[in-house]
C-alpha positions as CSV (number, residue, x, y, z in Angstrom):
1,M,-62.9,128.5,2.8
2,R,-60.4,130.1,5.4
3,L,-58.8,126.5,5.6
4,K,-58.6,126.3,1.8
5,K,-57.1,129.4,1.9
6,V,-54.5,128.7,4.6
7,I,-53.4,125.4,2.7
8,L,-53.0,127.5,-0.4
9,G,-50.8,129.9,1.3
10,I,-48.7,127.1,2.8
11,L,-48.1,125.6,-0.7
12,L,-47.4,129.0,-2.4
13,A,-44.8,129.6,0.4
14,I,-43.3,126.2,0.0
15,G,-43.3,126.9,-3.9
16,A,-41.5,130.3,-3.3
17,L,-39.1,128.8,-1.0
18,G,-38.3,126.2,-3.4
19,T,-37.8,128.6,-6.4
20,Y,-35.7,130.6,-4.1
21,L,-33.3,127.8,-3.1
22,Y,-33.1,126.8,-6.7
23,V,-32.2,130.1,-8.0
24,L,-30.0,131.4,-5.0
25,P,-26.8,129.6,-6.0
26,E,-27.1,130.9,-9.7
27,H,-27.0,134.6,-8.6
28,V,-23.3,135.2,-9.3
29,H,-22.8,138.9,-10.4
30,T,-20.7,138.5,-13.5
31,G,-19.6,142.3,-13.9
32,D,-16.4,142.2,-12.1
33,K,-15.1,138.6,-11.8
34,N,-13.3,136.9,-14.5
35,L,-14.3,133.6,-15.9
36,T,-12.3,131.3,-13.5
37,Q,-13.3,133.0,-10.5
38,L,-17.1,132.5,-11.7
39,A,-16.4,128.9,-12.5
40,K,-14.8,128.2,-8.9
41,E,-17.9,129.8,-7.3
42,Y,-20.1,127.8,-9.4
43,M,-18.6,124.5,-8.3
44,E,-18.5,125.6,-4.8
45,W,-22.1,126.5,-4.7
46,H,-23.0,123.3,-6.1
47,H,-20.6,121.0,-4.4
48,I,-19.2,119.9,-7.8
49,N,-16.3,117.7,-7.1
50,G,-14.3,118.0,-10.4
51,G,-12.4,120.5,-12.5
52,M,-13.6,123.2,-15.1
53,L,-11.6,124.2,-17.9
54,V,-11.7,127.6,-19.3
55,N,-9.8,129.8,-22.1
56,G,-6.4,130.9,-21.4
57,K,-3.7,132.3,-23.6
58,N,-3.2,130.9,-27.0
59,G,-5.9,128.4,-26.8
60,Q,-4.6,126.7,-23.6
61,P,-7.1,126.0,-21.0
62,I,-6.7,127.5,-17.2
63,V,-7.9,124.7,-14.8
64,V,-10.0,125.4,-12.0
65,E,-10.6,122.6,-9.5
66,N,-12.8,122.1,-6.5
67,Q,-12.4,119.1,-4.1
68,E,-15.8,117.9,-2.1
69,T,-13.7,115.1,-0.8
70,T,-10.4,114.2,1.3
71,D,-10.1,110.6,-0.5
72,Q,-7.2,111.1,-3.0
73,N,-8.8,108.3,-5.5
74,Q,-12.1,110.6,-5.8
75,I,-10.2,113.7,-6.7
76,V,-10.5,114.6,-10.4
77,N,-7.3,115.7,-11.9
78,V,-7.5,116.9,-15.6
79,N,-4.2,115.2,-16.3
80,Q,-5.8,111.7,-15.2
81,L,-7.7,109.4,-17.5
82,F,-11.6,110.0,-17.3
83,P,-14.4,108.3,-19.1
84,I,-15.6,110.7,-21.6
85,A,-18.9,109.2,-22.4
86,S,-21.1,110.7,-25.0
87,L,-18.5,113.4,-25.5
88,Q,-16.7,110.9,-27.6
89,K,-19.4,111.2,-30.3
90,V,-17.8,114.5,-31.4
91,M,-14.6,112.4,-32.1
92,T,-16.3,109.8,-34.0
93,G,-18.3,112.6,-36.0
94,T,-15.1,114.4,-36.7
95,A,-13.5,111.3,-38.1
96,I,-16.4,110.7,-40.1
97,Y,-16.4,114.2,-41.7
98,Q,-12.8,113.3,-42.6
99,L,-13.7,110.4,-44.5
100,Q,-16.5,112.4,-46.0
101,Q,-14.0,115.1,-47.2
102,S,-11.7,112.6,-48.8
103,Q,-14.5,111.2,-50.5
104,Q,-14.5,107.9,-48.9
105,L,-18.2,108.2,-48.0
106,D,-20.6,110.7,-48.5
107,W,-23.8,111.7,-46.2
108,N,-26.0,109.6,-48.5
109,T,-24.3,106.8,-48.5
110,P,-26.3,103.8,-47.1
111,L,-25.5,101.8,-44.1
112,S,-25.9,98.6,-45.9
113,K,-22.8,99.4,-47.8
114,Y,-20.9,98.2,-44.6
115,F,-23.6,96.3,-42.5
116,P,-26.6,95.0,-44.7
117,Q,-27.3,92.6,-41.7
118,V,-28.7,95.5,-39.8
119,P,-32.4,95.6,-40.3
120,G,-33.5,98.7,-42.5
121,S,-30.0,99.4,-43.4
122,D,-30.9,100.1,-46.9
123,E,-32.8,102.9,-45.6
124,I,-30.6,104.6,-43.4
125,T,-27.9,106.8,-44.6
126,I,-24.8,108.2,-42.9
127,R,-26.7,111.4,-42.4
128,E,-29.3,109.9,-40.3
129,L,-26.7,108.2,-38.2
130,M,-25.1,111.7,-37.7
131,N,-28.3,113.3,-36.4
132,H,-29.8,110.3,-34.7
133,T,-32.9,109.9,-37.3
134,S,-32.0,106.3,-38.3
135,G,-34.9,104.7,-36.4
136,L,-32.5,102.4,-34.8
137,I,-33.0,101.3,-31.2
138,N,-30.2,99.6,-29.0
139,N,-30.4,99.9,-24.9
140,D,-28.9,96.5,-24.0
141,R,-26.1,96.0,-21.6
142,P,-24.0,92.8,-21.4
143,A,-23.6,91.2,-18.0
144,S,-19.9,91.4,-18.0
145,P,-17.5,93.8,-19.7
146,L,-16.7,93.4,-23.7
147,K,-13.2,92.6,-24.0
148,N,-12.2,94.2,-27.4
149,E,-13.5,95.8,-30.5
150,K,-14.5,92.5,-32.2
151,E,-17.0,91.6,-29.1
152,Q,-18.3,95.3,-28.9
153,I,-19.4,95.5,-32.7
154,A,-20.8,91.9,-32.3
155,Y,-22.7,92.8,-29.5
156,M,-23.9,95.9,-30.8
157,L,-25.3,94.1,-34.0
158,K,-26.8,91.4,-32.2
159,H,-29.1,93.7,-30.0
160,I,-30.2,96.4,-32.7
161,K,-33.6,96.8,-33.4
162,Y,-35.4,99.1,-36.2
163,D,-38.7,101.3,-35.5
164,H,-39.0,102.4,-39.0
165,L,-39.5,105.9,-37.5
166,H,-37.0,108.6,-39.0
167,T,-37.5,111.0,-36.4
168,W,-35.3,112.4,-33.9
169,D,-34.3,109.7,-31.2
170,Y,-31.0,110.2,-29.3
171,Q,-29.5,106.5,-29.6
172,D,-25.8,105.6,-28.9
173,V,-26.4,103.0,-31.5
174,D,-26.0,105.4,-34.2
175,Y,-22.5,106.2,-33.2
176,E,-21.5,102.7,-32.6
177,L,-22.4,102.2,-36.1
178,L,-20.3,105.1,-37.2
179,A,-17.3,103.9,-35.1
180,A,-17.8,100.5,-36.8
181,I,-17.8,102.1,-40.3
182,I,-14.6,103.9,-39.5
183,S,-12.9,100.7,-38.5
184,K,-14.0,98.7,-41.4
185,Q,-13.4,101.5,-44.1
186,M,-9.8,102.3,-42.8
187,N,-9.2,98.5,-42.1
188,S,-7.8,99.5,-38.7
189,N,-8.9,99.3,-35.0
190,Y,-11.1,102.2,-34.3
191,T,-9.3,103.5,-31.2
192,A,-6.0,103.3,-32.8
193,Y,-7.5,105.3,-35.7
194,I,-8.6,108.0,-33.5
195,Q,-5.3,108.0,-31.8
196,N,-3.4,108.4,-34.6
197,A,-5.9,110.6,-36.5
198,F,-6.0,113.2,-33.9
199,A,-2.5,112.7,-32.4
200,L,-3.8,111.8,-28.8
201,P,-1.9,108.6,-27.8
202,Q,-3.1,108.8,-24.3
203,I,-6.6,107.7,-25.2
204,K,-7.6,104.3,-23.7
205,D,-10.3,101.8,-24.2
206,F,-11.3,99.7,-21.2
207,P,-9.3,96.5,-21.9
208,E,-6.2,98.7,-22.0
209,M,-6.6,100.2,-18.6
210,T,-6.8,99.6,-14.7
211,Q,-9.3,101.0,-12.3
212,N,-7.0,103.0,-10.5
213,E,-6.1,105.1,-13.5
214,V,-9.4,107.1,-13.2
215,P,-10.7,109.1,-10.3
216,Q,-13.4,106.9,-8.6
217,P,-17.2,107.8,-8.3
218,M,-18.1,109.2,-5.1
219,S,-21.5,107.6,-5.0
220,N,-21.5,104.3,-3.0
221,R,-24.2,103.0,-5.5
222,V,-22.2,103.1,-8.3
223,S,-19.6,99.8,-8.6
224,W,-16.7,99.7,-11.1
225,H,-18.8,96.9,-12.6
226,D,-21.4,99.4,-13.6
227,V,-18.7,101.5,-15.4
228,T,-17.1,99.0,-17.3
229,V,-20.3,97.3,-18.6
230,T,-21.5,100.9,-19.5
231,T,-18.5,101.9,-21.3
232,T,-17.4,98.7,-23.0
233,S,-21.0,98.4,-24.6
234,D,-20.9,102.1,-25.7
235,F,-18.4,101.4,-28.6
236,G,-17.7,104.7,-30.5
237,A,-20.2,106.4,-28.2
238,G,-18.7,106.4,-24.6
239,N,-15.9,103.5,-24.7
240,L,-13.1,105.9,-24.4
241,F,-11.0,107.1,-21.6
242,M,-8.9,110.3,-21.9
243,S,-7.9,113.1,-19.7
244,P,-9.8,116.5,-19.6
245,N,-6.9,118.3,-20.8
246,D,-6.3,116.1,-23.8
247,Y,-10.2,116.2,-24.6
248,W,-9.9,120.1,-24.7
249,K,-7.0,120.1,-27.0
250,F,-9.0,117.9,-29.5
251,I,-12.0,120.2,-29.4
252,Y,-9.9,123.4,-29.7
253,N,-7.6,122.0,-32.4
254,N,-9.8,119.7,-34.2
255,V,-13.5,121.4,-34.1
256,L,-13.2,124.9,-33.2
257,K,-10.2,125.7,-35.5
258,N,-12.1,123.7,-38.4
259,P,-14.6,126.4,-39.5
260,A,-15.5,124.3,-42.8
261,M,-16.6,121.5,-40.7
262,I,-18.6,123.6,-38.1
263,T,-20.4,125.1,-41.3
264,Q,-21.3,121.8,-42.8
265,Y,-22.3,120.4,-39.5
266,S,-24.5,123.7,-38.8
267,Q,-26.0,123.2,-42.4
268,Q,-26.8,119.6,-42.0
269,A,-28.4,120.3,-38.5
270,Q,-30.7,123.1,-39.8
271,G,-34.3,122.3,-40.4
272,Q,-33.9,119.0,-38.1
273,Q,-36.3,118.5,-35.2
274,V,-33.3,119.0,-33.0
275,A,-30.4,121.0,-34.3
276,Y,-27.8,118.2,-33.7
277,F,-25.2,116.8,-36.0
278,G,-21.8,115.2,-35.8
279,G,-21.8,115.0,-32.0
280,V,-22.6,118.4,-31.0
281,Y,-25.8,120.4,-30.4
282,F,-26.4,123.8,-32.1
283,S,-27.7,127.1,-30.5
284,G,-26.8,130.0,-32.4
285,N,-23.0,130.2,-32.4
286,I,-22.8,128.0,-29.6
287,I,-22.0,124.2,-30.1
288,R,-22.1,122.2,-27.1
289,A,-22.4,118.1,-25.9
290,N,-22.8,116.1,-22.7
291,G,-21.3,113.0,-21.4
292,S,-22.9,110.8,-18.6
293,I,-22.3,107.3,-17.4
294,P,-22.8,106.1,-13.9
295,G,-20.7,107.9,-11.4
296,Y,-19.3,110.5,-14.1
297,N,-20.7,113.4,-15.9
298,S,-18.9,115.9,-18.2
299,C,-19.8,118.7,-20.8
300,F,-18.1,121.3,-22.9
301,V,-19.8,124.5,-24.2
302,A,-18.2,126.7,-26.7
303,N,-18.7,129.7,-29.1
304,Y,-17.3,128.5,-32.3
305,K,-16.9,132.0,-33.7
306,T,-14.8,133.5,-30.6
307,K,-13.4,130.2,-29.8
308,R,-14.5,130.7,-26.3
309,M,-15.0,127.4,-24.1
310,M,-15.7,126.0,-21.0
311,M,-15.5,122.2,-20.0
312,L,-16.6,120.6,-16.8
313,F,-15.7,117.1,-15.5
314,S,-17.2,115.8,-12.3
315,N,-17.5,112.2,-10.3
316,N,-20.1,113.4,-7.7
317,I,-23.2,114.8,-9.7
318,N,-26.1,113.2,-11.8
319,Y,-27.1,113.9,-15.3
320,W,-30.0,116.4,-14.1
321,K,-27.3,118.4,-12.3
322,L,-25.0,118.0,-15.5
323,R,-27.9,119.5,-17.7
324,R,-28.5,122.5,-15.3
325,A,-24.8,123.5,-15.1
326,S,-24.3,123.2,-19.0
327,N,-27.4,125.3,-19.6
328,Y,-26.1,127.7,-17.0
329,I,-22.8,128.0,-18.9
330,M,-24.3,128.5,-22.2
331,H,-26.8,131.0,-21.1
332,H,-24.4,133.1,-18.4
333,Y,-20.9,132.5,-19.3
334,M,-21.1,132.4,-22.9
335,G,-24.1,134.8,-23.1
336,Y,-26.4,133.1,-25.5
337,H,-29.8,134.7,-25.6
338,P,-31.6,133.4,-28.6
339,E,-33.2,136.9,-29.2
340,L,-29.9,137.9,-29.9
341,R,-28.4,135.2,-31.9
342,I,-24.8,136.0,-31.0
């Protein structure tokens, strides 16, 4: 009996220590420090190599950087190209919204109008692609990077599966299809359309760029091949590279300053299993999104009422540390508490 008590005491002590180590870095007092100081402290505590962007004057971001490396090729520069991964879904969703507003499609338009060869396409709508309830699945990766949009779309269509379950399932293929719809509807290259629609000429797809244009991942377990195979097979959902500064401009000017779009997104997200639509999650007045590929992780969290926003771009944390950072930003920097409904 005494031995059991000793073992129990040891386990409780280990648990308490684990909780202490997990929580300690989060205890940053927010009462007497501005957002830039808090952002810097958070990155230092968690050894995050990268940059945070926070609100400055007139919608311009203040850049907060932290370096955990002396290798110049691994330092994250907010004016340098960065693989934005699933943050791109917001761009694809916004472009689809513009087509909906110009009545070139609507939320109930069936996928079969554009791609009848996709299994179940007559049962799947644009709305279901926008909120990840299409029932489509595609988790395949090519052996080598896909070279252009034609190859990207062909690969995506070849590997689609349909499970007939129109319930929440976060699948990149939903936004790959939305990007292909944009290309077909506008008779234009998707990347070129995004560049022109949002006045962001510095956006690049993989075939247009070289490895030295982006900060290199700090993990020696991530190869450039991993990066290129992942990005090129996430057409419309993670194939673009752009600078964090340009991504800030996109979100601030095309999302936060478009209350009509956010209102419609919010209405579409209501009643869903997961409050998500158009590339963003909803929590009260907060919208947010995460982007993750091997070696690179990023997120943004914004209050669409106040236009207060924070973004994080890093090349040395994993997806779970990204989720932790995103949640911390939402609850502690954005002040989101479900019971208050800010």
